[in-house]
LODOFI-879725 format. One record per residue (C-alpha): x, y, z; chain. Coordinates in steps of 0.2 Angstrom, whole numbers. Layout:
N
SITE:X:Y:Z:A .
...
END
This chain:
471
SITE:246:456:455:A .
SITE:259:459:469:A .
SITE:272:448:459:A .
SITE:268:461:443:A .
SITE:270:477:453:A .
SITE:288:470:463:A .
SITE:294:465:445:A .
SITE:289:482:438:A .
SITE:298:492:452:A .
SITE:314:481:452:A .
SITE:313:485:433:A .
SITE:312:504:436:A .
SITE:326:504:448:A .
SITE:337:494:437:A .
SITE:334:508:422:A .
SITE:337:522:435:A .
SITE:352:516:442:A .
SITE:360:507:427:A .
SITE:353:513:411:A .
SITE:349:531:415:A .
SITE:364:543:408:A .
SITE:375:547:422:A .
SITE:371:567:421:A .
SITE:354:561:425:A .
SITE:356:549:441:A .
SITE:350:557:456:A .
SITE:364:562:467:A .
SITE:368:577:478:A .
SITE:370:593:468:A .
SITE:388:599:472:A .
SITE:384:616:472:A .
SITE:371:617:483:A .
SITE:360:625:471:A .
SITE:366:642:474:A .
SITE:358:653:460:A .
SITE:370:660:446:A .
SITE:368:678:437:A .
SITE:372:683:421:A .
SITE:391:688:419:A .
SITE:396:674:432:A .
SITE:410:662:429:A .
SITE:405:644:434:A .
SITE:413:627:433:A .
SITE:403:611:428:A .
SITE:404:597:442:A .
SITE:398:582:433:A .
SITE:405:572:420:A .
SITE:397:571:402:A .
SITE:385:584:405:A .
SITE:373:589:390:A .
SITE:372:605:384:A .
SITE:355:609:375:A .
SITE:348:621:363:A .
SITE:335:626:376:A .
SITE:331:624:394:A .
SITE:322:606:394:A .
SITE:325:589:391:A .
SITE:317:589:375:A .
SITE:330:601:368:A .
SITE:342:595:356:A .
SITE:360:590:363:A .
SITE:373:603:356:A .
SITE:388:594:364:A .
SITE:393:586:381:A .
SITE:406:593:393:A .
SITE:416:586:408:A .
SITE:420:590:425:A .
SITE:430:606:427:A .
SITE:425:614:410:A .
SITE:422:633:413:A .
SITE:408:643:406:A .
SITE:401:660:407:A .
SITE:383:662:411:A .
SITE:371:673:400:A .
SITE:354:669:405:A .
SITE:344:660:418:A .
SITE:328:651:415:A .
SITE:311:659:424:A .
SITE:308:644:433:A .
SITE:317:630:442:A .
SITE:315:612:434:A .
SITE:313:596:446:A .
SITE:322:581:438:A .
SITE:322:566:450:A .
SITE:330:572:465:A .
SITE:335:588:459:A .
SITE:329:604:457:A .
SITE:338:620:449:A .
SITE:338:633:436:A .
SITE:343:630:418:A .
SITE:356:642:413:A .
SITE:362:648:395:A .
SITE:380:648:396:A .
SITE:396:650:383:A .
SITE:409:638:384:A .
SITE:426:643:389:A .
SITE:437:645:373:A .
SITE:423:637:360:A .
SITE:411:647:350:A .
SITE:397:636:358:A .
SITE:382:643:368:A .
SITE:369:632:375:A .
SITE:358:627:391:A .
SITE:366:617:406:A .
SITE:356:611:420:A .
SITE:360:620:436:A .
SITE:363:605:447:A .
SITE:379:603:437:A .
SITE:386:621:438:A .
SITE:397:628:453:A .
SITE:401:647:454:A .
SITE:419:651:454:A .
SITE:423:666:464:A .
SITE:434:679:456:A .
SITE:451:681:463:A .
SITE:457:699:465:A .
SITE:471:704:453:A .
SITE:484:709:467:A .
SITE:480:692:477:A .
SITE:481:680:460:A .
SITE:494:667:462:A .
SITE:508:671:450:A .
SITE:516:656:443:A .
SITE:534:654:436:A .
SITE:535:656:417:A .
SITE:538:640:406:A .
SITE:551:645:395:A .
SITE:554:635:378:A .
SITE:565:646:364:A .
SITE:571:643:348:A .
SITE:589:642:343:A .
SITE:594:655:336:A .
SITE:580:668:344:A .
SITE:563:668:336:A .
SITE:557:683:326:A .
SITE:540:686:320:A .
SITE:545:687:303:A .
SITE:556:673:300:A .
SITE:558:656:308:A .
SITE:578:651:311:A .
SITE:581:633:302:A .
SITE:594:622:294:A .
SITE:592:614:278:A .
SITE:593:594:281:A .
SITE:594:587:263:A .
SITE:582:579:252:A .
SITE:576:561:249:A .
SITE:568:553:236:A .
SITE:556:541:242:A .
SITE:538:534:243:A .
SITE:530:532:260:A .
SITE:513:528:266:A .
SITE:516:538:282:A .
SITE:529:545:293:A .
SITE:535:544:311:A .
SITE:549:547:323:A .
SITE:557:537:336:A .
SITE:575:529:342:A .
SITE:572:512:336:A .
SITE:591:508:336:A .
SITE:592:516:353:A .
SITE:606:526:351:A .
SITE:600:542:360:A .
SITE:597:550:342:A .
SITE:579:550:336:A .
SITE:575:545:318:A .
SITE:563:551:305:A .
SITE:555:535:300:A .
SITE:547:533:282:A .
SITE:535:519:281:A .
SITE:534:511:264:A .
SITE:522:498:259:A .
SITE:524:482:246:A .
SITE:513:470:243:A .
SITE:517:458:258:A .
SITE:526:470:271:A .
SITE:529:486:276:A .
SITE:548:494:275:A .
SITE:554:505:291:A .
SITE:567:516:284:A .
SITE:576:526:297:A .
SITE:586:542:293:A .
SITE:594:552:308:A .
SITE:606:567:308:A .
SITE:621:567:320:A .
SITE:629:581:328:A .
SITE:648:586:331:A .
SITE:649:578:349:A .
SITE:640:561:345:A .
SITE:648:555:328:A .
SITE:658:570:319:A .
SITE:644:571:305:A .
SITE:651:588:301:A .
SITE:638:593:289:A .
SITE:624:588:301:A .
SITE:614:581:284:A .
SITE:602:567:288:A .
SITE:608:550:283:A .
SITE:600:533:282:A .
SITE:603:521:295:A .
SITE:592:506:294:A .
SITE:578:496:283:A .
SITE:566:485:293:A .
SITE:553:473:287:A .
SITE:536:470:295:A .
SITE:524:459:289:A .
SITE:510:468:290:A .
SITE:500:480:278:A .
SITE:487:494:278:A .
SITE:497:503:292:A .
SITE:488:519:297:A .
SITE:497:526:312:A .
SITE:512:519:322:A .
SITE:521:525:337:A .
SITE:538:521:346:A .
SITE:542:520:364:A .
SITE:560:519:373:A .
SITE:559:514:392:A .
SITE:575:509:403:A .
SITE:579:491:403:A .
SITE:568:487:388:A .
SITE:571:486:370:A .
SITE:561:498:359:A .
SITE:543:494:360:A .
SITE:532:499:343:A .
SITE:513:500:343:A .
SITE:505:499:325:A .
SITE:487:501:320:A .
SITE:479:495:304:A .
SITE:460:495:299:A .
SITE:457:478:309:A .
SITE:467:479:325:A .
SITE:480:487:335:A .
SITE:497:477:338:A .
SITE:511:478:351:A .
SITE:529:473:343:A .
SITE:546:472:351:A .
SITE:561:476:341:A .
SITE:576:465:342:A .
SITE:591:475:337:A .
SITE:603:459:335:A .
SITE:591:451:321:A .
SITE:585:467:316:A .
SITE:566:462:316:A .
SITE:551:465:325:A .
SITE:543:452:337:A .
SITE:525:452:340:A .
SITE:520:453:358:A .
SITE:501:457:358:A .
SITE:487:459:347:A .
SITE:473:470:354:A .
SITE:457:473:348:A .
SITE:455:491:349:A .
SITE:454:506:338:A .
SITE:467:516:348:A .
SITE:483:512:357:A .
SITE:497:520:368:A .
SITE:510:513:380:A .
SITE:516:522:396:A .
SITE:524:519:413:A .
SITE:515:511:426:A .
SITE:528:511:441:A .
SITE:547:507:443:A .
SITE:545:488:435:A .
SITE:529:488:424:A .
SITE:523:497:410:A .
SITE:504:497:404:A .
SITE:496:499:387:A .
SITE:480:508:385:A .
SITE:466:502:373:A .
SITE:450:511:369:A .
SITE:435:501:364:A .
SITE:421:509:354:A .
SITE:404:511:364:A .
SITE:390:503:355:A .
SITE:378:517:360:A .
SITE:381:532:349:A .
SITE:376:550:356:A .
SITE:360:558:349:A .
SITE:372:569:339:A .
SITE:381:555:331:A .
SITE:397:557:344:A .
SITE:407:541:345:A .
SITE:415:537:362:A .
SITE:426:524:369:A .
SITE:428:515:385:A .
SITE:447:517:391:A .
SITE:455:502:398:A .
SITE:472:501:404:A .
SITE:482:485:406:A .
SITE:500:484:417:A .
SITE:512:472:410:A .
SITE:530:466:411:A .
SITE:541:458:397:A .
SITE:551:443:402:A .
SITE:561:431:391:A .
SITE:553:441:375:A .
SITE:535:437:381:A .
SITE:522:450:389:A .
SITE:515:445:404:A .
SITE:499:455:409:A .
SITE:489:460:425:A .
SITE:471:462:427:A .
SITE:465:478:417:A .
SITE:461:494:425:A .
SITE:444:503:418:A .
SITE:440:521:418:A .
SITE:422:521:422:A .
SITE:415:534:409:A .
SITE:415:534:390:A .
SITE:424:548:383:A .
SITE:424:555:364:A .
SITE:443:551:361:A .
SITE:451:558:346:A .
SITE:470:556:350:A .
SITE:478:549:366:A .
SITE:496:549:372:A .
SITE:505:546:388:A .
SITE:518:556:397:A .
SITE:525:558:416:A .
SITE:520:576:420:A .
SITE:525:575:439:A .
SITE:541:564:436:A .
SITE:532:550:448:A .
SITE:538:535:437:A .
SITE:521:534:432:A .
SITE:515:541:415:A .
SITE:498:552:415:A .
SITE:486:549:401:A .
SITE:480:565:388:A .
SITE:466:563:377:A .
SITE:460:574:364:A .
SITE:441:575:365:A .
SITE:427:581:356:A .
SITE:410:579:349:A .
SITE:406:573:331:A .
SITE:419:580:318:A .
SITE:425:591:332:A .
SITE:441:592:343:A .
SITE:450:603:353:A .
SITE:447:598:370:A .
SITE:458:590:382:A .
SITE:457:579:397:A .
SITE:472:574:408:A .
SITE:470:557:419:A .
SITE:480:552:432:A .
SITE:484:533:436:A .
SITE:486:530:454:A .
SITE:481:518:467:A .
SITE:476:504:454:A .
SITE:463:517:447:A .
SITE:462:531:434:A .
SITE:455:548:440:A .
SITE:453:564:429:A .
SITE:462:579:435:A .
SITE:460:592:423:A .
SITE:447:596:408:A .
SITE:455:609:396:A .
SITE:458:613:379:A .
SITE:462:625:364:A .
SITE:452:634:352:A .
SITE:453:627:334:A .
SITE:446:631:317:A .
SITE:428:626:316:A .
SITE:431:617:332:A .
SITE:441:604:322:A .
SITE:454:591:329:A .
SITE:471:595:331:A .
SITE:482:589:317:A .
SITE:495:579:328:A .
SITE:499:579:347:A .
SITE:514:574:356:A .
SITE:521:572:374:A .
SITE:540:575:374:A .
SITE:552:575:389:A .
SITE:568:587:388:A .
SITE:582:593:399:A .
SITE:581:589:417:A .
SITE:566:577:413:A .
SITE:555:591:409:A .
SITE:539:587:400:A .
SITE:530:597:386:A .
SITE:514:594:375:A .
SITE:516:599:358:A .
SITE:501:601:347:A .
SITE:501:604:330:A .
SITE:486:615:326:A .
SITE:479:633:323:A .
SITE:485:648:333:A .
SITE:474:649:348:A .
SITE:472:667:350:A .
SITE:465:668:329:A .
SITE:458:651:327:A .
SITE:440:658:324:A .
SITE:448:670:310:A .
SITE:445:666:291:A .
SITE:465:662:290:A .
SITE:472:656:305:A .
SITE:490:653:306:A .
SITE:496:635:308:A .
SITE:511:630:319:A .
SITE:516:621:336:A .
SITE:506:625:353:A .
SITE:519:623:367:A .
SITE:513:619:384:A .
SITE:522:614:400:A .
SITE:515:608:415:A .
SITE:513:615:432:A .
SITE:506:606:449:A .
SITE:501:591:436:A .
SITE:490:603:425:A .
SITE:493:608:406:A .
SITE:499:626:406:A .
SITE:500:635:390:A .
SITE:517:642:385:A .
SITE:518:650:368:A .
SITE:514:648:350:A .
SITE:526:644:336:A .
SITE:518:651:319:A .
SITE:528:639:308:A .
SITE:519:640:293:A .
SITE:520:660:292:A .
SITE:538:661:298:A .
SITE:544:649:284:A .
SITE:548:655:267:A .
SITE:534:643:258:A .
SITE:520:634:262:A .
SITE:518:616:256:A .
SITE:501:608:256:A .
SITE:509:591:259:A .
SITE:519:596:275:A .
SITE:523:583:289:A .
SITE:529:590:306:A .
SITE:538:579:319:A .
SITE:547:582:335:A .
SITE:563:573:337:A .
SITE:574:570:353:A .
SITE:593:570:353:A .
SITE:604:566:368:A .
SITE:622:571:368:A .
SITE:634:558:371:A .
SITE:648:570:378:A .
SITE:636:577:390:A .
SITE:620:569:392:A .
SITE:611:585:387:A .
SITE:595:582:379:A .
SITE:590:593:363:A .
SITE:573:593:354:A .
SITE:571:598:336:A .
SITE:556:599:323:A .
SITE:558:592:307:A .
SITE:548:600:294:A .
SITE:545:587:280:A .
SITE:538:594:263:A .
SITE:533:582:250:A .
SITE:535:586:230:A .
SITE:523:573:223:A .
SITE:528:578:205:A .
SITE:546:572:208:A .
SITE:542:561:224:A .
SITE:554:570:234:A .
SITE:554:575:253:A .
SITE:564:592:258:A .
SITE:567:592:276:A .
SITE:571:607:287:A .
SITE:576:607:305:A .
SITE:572:620:319:A .
SITE:579:618:336:A .
SITE:572:622:354:A .
SITE:578:624:370:A .
SITE:571:624:387:A .
END
């Protein structure tokens, strides 16, 4: 009898510590259970905290929120509820920037004190302007020409490593995918006076079914290419002399990105699907970071670093936001068929830590169309998101364009919105927008352009426009 009792006790302890969801595991409440009142602004203090339709554990889960998410309190439950070692009220809240209202257990909420207006910290503005200046009626652009080509998808990058980013069309044949690069020079670089795009290379890759690809340029390393198809993700090294791709690593991951680990090493991110889906069907991923070196055309990896909690990742990019020679991680997150949330993760001291949860409103709380991290003049980083205008995302016909954000104190800081589709003279249902950076050889100055690529399926032709931004 004693053996059975001891065995049952051990099983209960295992379930409590290992299997029980993190948000329900006993731990000291960070807010010391200070009661909240309607109208208060509060911050979520736990990761993966459930937002429910009512104030009990039996109510349906609407979504999940992470540490740092801000909410407005609407209502407090009549009585406290004890859950394991915690005892707190439930609060009906509205999530900041989202049209979602639900109940959160109070042990995972902390009241935020309001800062008087005259004492509020003033931060310097993040400036990013169009050349020529932007008007609300029309966006200035340059026609860059037309291209007749059939492409599976389009990407951007500097494969030939000459400082001028290319627009790259991926054309699929029976056995391979052809990367066709086009670039536009400038007077200081190559005397291309008409500044029209021109074809600069064709490179074949023995791989089909490519769904997405990204190109990375780092000092002292040839261009690296990540490719994802329906089966796996791959890392290739581009050999300029032989004009071909060399496979470095095949990774069993649905999402992949590359960043700087330190002055010598890089890292690749992989996201492996969590076998357990949430109650609402949300798919989550376990994030893993693997430092590596490239020597003699081969990849040498270190032990992976794992992020402790699963995340509902939609997209993932890397960019060094604080110029410490290590790339931070930015992931779009959201529930089932939802998006618009952002989490900023820092790689430091052999681990990954969360430093910000934020996001932007989107139409029907959907995903961003695209997301890029770009470094421009004086190594200044920017986050660009192709999505709806945040201020009008919940209206019937929101404007599409580019959300521009800079970084202050290693935090994402919203700057402005460029309503590109409203300011152009026409709208195209097959539009692609991509950023391209270009370094002037004469001055070393870095420029950034957005290429607007419109496809006409009837004649299989792309029309390309370009707008210039200056920081």
